[in-house]
C-alpha positions as CSV (number, residue, x, y, z in Angstrom):
1,M,64.2,46.0,238.0
2,A,66.8,48.5,237.0
3,H,68.8,48.3,233.8
4,D,72.3,49.9,233.5
5,T,73.8,50.3,230.0
6,A,77.2,51.4,228.6
7,P,79.3,49.1,230.8
8,G,83.0,49.8,231.1
9,I,82.6,53.6,231.1
10,P,84.2,55.1,234.2
11,S,81.6,56.5,236.7
12,D,83.9,57.9,239.4
13,R,85.5,60.8,237.5
14,P,84.4,64.2,238.8
15,V,81.4,65.6,237.0
16,P,80.6,69.1,238.5
17,G,77.7,71.4,237.8
18,R,75.0,68.9,236.8
19,R,72.2,70.1,234.6
20,L,68.8,68.3,235.1
21,V,66.5,67.9,232.1
22,L,63.0,66.6,232.2
23,A,62.0,64.9,229.0
24,S,58.3,65.5,229.5
25,Q,55.8,68.3,228.9
26,S,53.7,67.1,232.0
27,P,53.0,70.1,234.3
28,A,52.4,67.5,237.1
29,R,55.9,65.9,236.8
30,L,57.5,69.4,236.7
31,G,55.5,70.4,239.7
32,L,56.6,67.3,241.7
33,L,60.3,68.0,240.9
34,R,60.0,71.6,241.9
35,Q,58.3,70.8,245.1
36,A,61.3,68.5,245.9
37,G,63.7,71.5,245.5
38,L,64.8,70.7,241.9
39,A,64.7,73.1,239.0
40,P,64.8,71.0,235.8
41,E,64.9,72.4,232.3
42,V,62.0,71.0,230.2
43,I,62.7,69.5,226.7
44,V,59.8,67.7,225.1
45,S,60.9,64.5,223.4
46,G,58.5,64.4,220.5
47,V,58.4,60.6,220.6
48,D,55.5,59.0,218.8
49,E,54.0,56.9,221.7
50,D,51.7,55.0,219.3
51,A,54.7,53.6,217.5
52,I,56.0,51.8,220.6
53,S,54.6,48.5,221.8
54,A,55.4,45.9,224.5
55,P,54.0,42.6,225.8
56,T,53.0,44.0,229.2
57,P,51.9,47.3,230.6
58,S,55.0,47.5,232.8
59,E,57.3,47.0,229.9
60,L,55.4,49.5,227.8
61,A,55.8,52.2,230.4
62,L,59.5,51.4,230.7
63,R,60.1,51.4,226.9
64,L,58.3,54.7,226.5
65,A,60.3,56.3,229.3
66,E,63.5,55.1,227.8
67,A,62.6,56.3,224.3
68,K,61.8,59.7,225.6
69,A,64.9,60.0,227.7
70,A,67.1,58.8,224.8
71,A,65.6,61.2,222.3
72,V,66.2,64.2,224.5
73,A,69.7,63.0,225.6
74,E,70.7,62.8,222.0
75,R,69.4,66.3,221.4
76,V,71.4,67.6,224.4
77,R,74.6,65.9,223.2
78,A,74.1,67.2,219.6
79,S,73.5,70.7,221.0
80,R,76.8,70.6,223.0
81,R,78.7,69.3,219.9
82,E,77.3,72.1,217.8
83,S,78.2,74.7,220.3
84,G,81.7,73.3,220.8
85,E,81.2,72.9,224.6
86,A,82.0,69.2,224.9
87,G,85.5,67.8,225.1
88,E,87.6,70.9,224.5
89,T,89.2,71.3,227.9
90,G,90.1,67.6,228.4
91,E,88.1,67.7,231.7
92,A,85.0,65.6,232.4
93,D,82.0,67.0,230.6
94,A,79.4,68.0,233.2
95,G,76.7,67.1,230.7
96,A,73.1,66.6,231.7
97,L,71.0,64.2,233.6
98,V,68.0,63.5,231.5
99,V,64.9,62.1,233.1
100,G,62.2,60.4,231.0
101,C,58.9,59.1,232.4
102,D,55.7,57.5,231.1
103,S,52.7,56.2,232.9
104,V,50.0,53.7,232.0
105,L,47.1,52.2,234.0
106,E,46.9,48.4,234.0
107,L,43.4,47.2,234.1
108,D,42.5,43.6,233.2
109,G,46.0,43.1,232.0
110,R,45.7,45.9,229.4
111,P,47.7,49.1,229.3
112,L,45.5,52.2,229.3
113,G,47.2,55.5,228.4
114,K,45.4,58.7,227.5
115,P,41.9,58.2,226.1
116,A,41.5,59.1,222.4
117,D,38.4,61.1,222.9
118,A,35.5,61.9,225.3
119,E,33.6,58.8,224.4
120,E,36.5,56.5,225.2
121,A,37.0,58.4,228.5
122,I,33.4,57.9,229.5
123,A,33.6,54.2,228.7
124,R,36.8,53.8,230.6
125,W,35.5,55.4,233.7
126,K,32.4,53.2,233.6
127,A,34.7,50.2,233.4
128,M,37.0,51.4,236.2
129,R,34.5,52.5,238.8
130,G,34.3,50.3,241.9
131,R,37.4,48.4,240.8
132,A,41.2,48.6,241.3
133,G,43.9,49.1,238.8
134,V,47.7,49.5,238.9
135,L,49.3,52.7,237.8
136,V,52.7,51.9,236.4
137,T,55.3,54.6,235.7
138,G,58.5,53.9,233.8
139,H,61.5,56.0,234.8
140,C,64.7,56.4,232.9
141,V,67.7,58.6,233.7
142,I,70.6,59.1,231.2
143,D,73.9,60.7,232.1
144,T,75.0,62.5,228.9
145,A,78.5,62.9,230.4
146,T,79.2,59.2,230.7
147,G,76.6,57.6,228.4
148,R,75.3,55.5,231.3
149,R,71.5,54.8,231.6
150,V,69.5,53.4,234.4
151,S,65.8,52.7,234.3
152,A,63.0,51.1,236.4
153,T,59.3,51.1,237.0
154,A,57.2,52.0,240.0
155,A,53.7,50.6,240.5
156,T,50.8,51.9,242.7
157,T,47.4,50.2,243.2
158,V,44.5,52.6,242.7
159,R,41.1,51.9,244.2
160,F,38.4,53.7,242.2
161,G,35.2,54.9,243.8
162,E,31.8,54.7,242.1
163,P,31.0,58.0,240.5
164,S,27.5,58.2,238.9
165,D,27.0,58.5,235.2
166,E,26.3,62.2,235.7
167,E,29.5,62.7,237.6
168,I,31.5,60.9,234.9
169,A,29.9,62.9,232.2
170,A,30.7,66.2,234.0
171,Y,34.3,65.1,234.6
172,V,34.9,64.2,231.0
173,A,33.3,67.4,229.9
174,S,36.0,69.3,231.9
175,G,38.6,67.9,229.4
176,E,41.0,66.8,232.1
177,P,40.9,63.1,231.5
178,L,41.8,63.5,227.9
179,H,45.3,64.6,228.9
180,V,46.3,62.1,231.6
181,A,47.2,58.4,231.6
182,G,44.3,56.2,232.7
183,A,41.9,59.2,232.3
184,F,42.3,60.3,235.9
185,T,44.7,62.0,238.3
186,L,45.1,62.4,242.0
187,D,45.9,66.1,241.9
188,G,42.9,67.2,239.9
189,R,39.1,67.0,239.5
190,S,39.0,63.2,239.6
191,A,40.5,63.1,243.1
192,P,37.1,62.7,244.8
193,F,36.5,59.6,242.6
194,V,39.5,57.7,243.9
195,D,38.8,55.9,247.2
196,G,42.5,55.2,248.0
197,I,45.8,54.0,246.8
198,D,48.5,51.5,247.9
199,G,51.9,52.9,247.2
200,D,53.6,56.1,246.2
201,P,51.1,58.9,245.4
202,G,53.7,60.8,243.4
203,N,54.0,57.8,241.1
204,V,50.3,58.1,240.3
205,I,50.7,61.8,239.6
206,G,53.5,61.0,237.2
207,L,56.9,60.5,238.9
208,S,58.2,58.6,241.9
209,L,60.6,60.8,243.7
210,P,62.0,57.9,245.9
211,L,62.7,55.9,242.8
212,L,64.3,58.8,241.1
213,R,66.6,59.3,244.1
214,R,67.6,55.6,243.8
215,L,68.3,55.8,240.1
216,L,70.4,59.0,240.5
217,A,72.4,57.2,243.2
218,E,73.1,54.4,240.8
219,L,74.7,57.0,238.6
220,G,76.7,58.3,241.5
221,V,74.6,61.5,242.0
222,G,73.0,62.4,245.2
223,I,69.6,64.1,244.8
224,T,70.6,66.8,247.3
225,E,73.4,67.8,244.8
226,L,70.7,68.9,242.4
227,W,68.7,71.1,244.8
228,A,68.2,74.6,243.4
């Protein structure tokens, strides 16, 4: 479900020359956007993910995405104020479109983010193998020109294979699972251990491009307008 804030702010005024900002240090998310013809600027939010909680994995992913987007949007606005760029001409401030995302794997009703260490990653893979989980990614887009914000989640079912204990140990030793939500990714060394998915593969990698297009449309921006 999408959420739209800052009601009453006009959304039909001309806002040319949009700047796209990705509030994430994820190379996978950046890669997905670039493959889609976009050239975002990257600003890491610095949000303490451990300080945010929610009653369900889906709500947690959404709250984290919103927190990251909000933190970066505020920094963008503050930077423009300090540089004197905003509001001097009386025209609409082109501002920026800030995209925040966060992913969690839901397994047995629990949210699983990045494992804390190798031991946890091994235990998690032993619990996941032969089963299915749901990878939920929260998406939030903030238009700093108008203050409007839209957000939603995308969910993809992931069917895990049955890697041996030796394969799990080798994968964890590579270090890759320590840096990704759910301790796996479709575009890396764990790909052979995933039997299949039901839903958007980009969402599992970290960002759903179809959902991003719909959120931008809610803000009156066509994704083709942002092509580099």
